[in-house]
N, C-alpha and C positions, 0 to 999 in steps of 0.2 A: 383450426389454428389456435395455438395455446394463448396467444395474445391478439385481440382484435385491433383493427385500425382505430376504432373509437377509444380503446384503452390506451393505445400509444399516444393519442392526442391528449387524453386526460392526464397521462403521466407527465409528459414533457412540456405541454403548453400550460396546463393548469397546476403542475407540480403536485398532483394528487398522490399522497403517500401510500395509499392502498395499492394503487396500480404500479407505482414505482417499485414497491416491495415485490409484487407479482413478477414484474419484468426482470428485476435484478436477481431474484431467486431462480427464475428460468434460465437466464444467461449464465449464472454461476454453475448450475448443474450441467449445462451443455459444455462450458469451458472445462469443467473438471473431467468430463468424459473424453473430450478431445485431447487434453494434455496428459491426464493420468489414467484414463480407462484402458482396460485390456480385453474386454468382452466384445466380440463381434456384434452381439445383439444391440450394443449401444451405438452402433454406427447410424448416422442420420441418412434417411432416404433423401433423394434429390429435392422433393417438395419441402421436407422438413428443413433441409439445409437452406433453401431459399427463404423460408420464413425466419429462420435464425439470423441470417445475414441482413434481412430487412429490419429486424428489431435492433440488431447491433448497430447498423448504419444509422438508423433514426436516432438512437441514443448518442453515438459519437458525434454525429453532425450537429445535434442540438448543443452538446457540451462545448465543442470546438468553436461554434459560432458565438456562443455566449462569452467564451474567453476572448475572442477577437474583438467583440463589442466593448468589453470592459477593461481590457489591458492593452498596453502598447507592446505588441508581439513582434515588432520590427526593430527593437532597440539593440544596437550593436554594443558589444562590451569586449574588453581585452584582459580582464583579470577576474579571479574568483571573488575578490573583495567587492567588486561592483555588483555581482550577483547576490552576495551576502547582504548588501545594503537593501536590495529589493526585498529579500526575504524578511529582514527585520521590520520592514514597513507593512508587512501583511499581518492581519489579525490572528493568523494561526500560530505565529512564531512564539509568542508568550501566552499560550492559551491557558485560561483559568482552570481547565480540567486538570492540568498537571500541578497547579497550586493545590487543588482539592486532594489529589492523590498523594501529594507530598505531605500535607499538613493535617488533613481531616479524615481521610479514608479509613474505613473499618476493614477487617478481615474479609467480610462479605462483599464489600465494594471492590476490593482487589480481585476476589474470585470472579466477579462479574466482568471486570475489565480484562483479566487474563483469558477468560473463556472466549470473549469476543475478539481477542487478538490472536487466538490460537491457530485459526485456519491460515491466515497470511504468514504467521511466524513459522509454521511447519511446512509451508509450500514455497517460501521465499527462495530457497536454494534453486528450485527448478525454474522459477521466473527469472532469476539472475542468470542461470545457465543459458536460457533462451536468448539472452542479449548477445551471446556469442555468434548467433546466426548472422552471416553476412557482415560481421565486424571487420574493421581494418586490423592490421597487425598490431599497431600501438594500442588500439582499443582492446584487443584480445589480451594483451599483456596485463592491462589494468583489471580487466574482468577476472582473469585467472587469479590475480592477487586477492580479489574479493572472495572468490569461490574457495580459495585455499584457507582463508580465515573462517569462512562459513563451515568448512568441514574440519575445523579444529586443528588445522595444519597437520593433518594426517593421523591425529589421535582420535580414535573412535569415540571414547567417552567425552571428548571435548567438542564433538560435532554440535553445532548450535541446536539442531533439531533434538538431539538426545538430551541436551541440557534443558531445553524448554519442556520436554516431556517430564523430566524430573521435577521441574518447577511446578508444573500442573499437578503432579502426584503429591507434592508436599502441601498443596492446597486442597487435597482430596478430590481433585478433578480428573476425569478420564477423557480421552479425546474421541468423540463420536461425531464425525464431520456432519453427517446428514442431520442429526438433531441440532447441532450448533447453528448451521446456516438457516434452518427454519426459524430459530429464535432470534436471529440477528436483524437489525434494522436495515432498511434499504441503503442507508448511508454507508454502513459497514460493508455490505455486499458490493456496492458500487466501487468501493476502494479496492477490493480484491479483483473485481472484474476489469478494472483498468490495467492491472498487471497482466492479466490473461489476454486482453484484447490487443494491447500494444506490443507485447513481448515477442510475438512470433510472426509478425507481418512486416515485410520489408518496407512498405511505404510509411510505416509508423516508426521506423528505427530511430530517427532523431527525436521524435516526440518521446519515445521511450527512454532515451538517454537523458532528456530533460526531466522526465518523470523520476528517474533514478537519482539524478543530481539533486533534485529537490528533497528526496528522501534522505540522502546522505547529509544534507545541510540541516534538515529539520529534526532529525532524530537525536543528535547529541544533547541539546538543552533539555529536551523532553525526557530522555533516558536518565539524565542526571537527577532530575526532580523525582522521577519514578523510583529510582534506586533509594533516594532518601526516604521516600514513603515506605518502601519495602523494608528498609532497615528499621524504621520506627515500629512497624508491625511485628518484625521478626523477634523483638524482645519478648513477646508473649507466645510465639508459635515457632516450632522447629521448621523453618522454611528453607527451601533450596533456591537461592536467587543467583546461582552462578551464571545462568544464561544472560541476565541483565548486566552482571559485572563484566562478563566477557565482551558483550556488545559495547560497554562503556570504554573498554580498552581499545577495541577496534575503532570506535568513534574518534578517540584521541589520535590514533595513528593515521586514519584516512582523511578525516576532515574534509578537504576540498579536492581530494585526488581525482574524483570523477570529472570535475570541471577542468582541472589542470592537465590531466593526462588523456582525456577522451574528448571532451567538448571543444576546448580551445584549439587543439590540433585539427579537429574536423572542420571547424569554422574557418581556419586558415585556408583549407582546400576548397570548401564550399560555403562561402559567407552567406549565401541566400538561405541556408538551412537554419539561420538564426530564428526565423519565424516558428519553425517546428520545435526548436528547442524551447522557446518561451511557451508555446502551447502546451507541451508536455509538462513543463515546470509549473505553470499555473493550474493545470488539471490536478496535479498532485496537491498543491496548496489548498485549492478550493474543496477538493474531495476530503482531505484531512480535516478542514475546518468544519464541514457539515457533520462529519463523523464525530469529532470531538464535542461539538455543540450538543448533538443528540445524546452522546454518552454521559456528558455532565448533567443534562436534564434528567436522564433516567436515574442516575445516582442520587440526585437531589430529591426526586420523587420517592425513591426507595427509603431514603433517610427520614423523610417527612411522614411516611406511612406508619 
């Protein structure tokens, strides 16, 4: 067994960072094989699959129970403004990581940040596409709008993945997924693993929509500060930041479209699904908070060294 029962207990009951890293690295590798793999040798045997599902279930159960214990996940709402108010009261909303990136970050700081963002940024299209599975017609319409933006509205050189690769290249970085995930914190890996775990399982559909809604609301203020930081650094380096400029334009256009065009119509039909919405919403906020906290700490240590 790649992860023992004792290690699971140490990870989730004791929040042991060593075992959390071991677990999330294992899960990330398996998710990557399931979603992106093409080699038959990577298929899991029945016993391996059972172990994988045990680890995944233990993790998700722990996180979902934690959310239910700390937040009101039965709160009804009728507008995106009510959800935005909840978001603004969460400590992740104006996280000091983005103050640092905007005002103080060095070229090397930005390299570190971009490298740790690269896996999710380059795989996001697939995770978004998976939200189409089992979606209603009105949800599919909204998802297709998002996918169309992600693929540059049909222009290959405007694909967000291509733009991000160009951004990496301008920082002297190449994309080596296996090496990057080994160097990532468990907090960063967990953030990616949520997308993989929730995106392709029907019982998690509304949780995933809540997760994506939180992402849509959370990104704009952070992207704005990040772009200002990139512009500040760009004066001394020939950087390609079109990826973040394109995302800023999408942020302005979409804003609350996920809640307005997917979540609220779904809740009109199935109001009891509001609990799953909030669970997914808070999973994203808490996951991002842990990741941002760790990233800021890492950058501060690097600057002090």
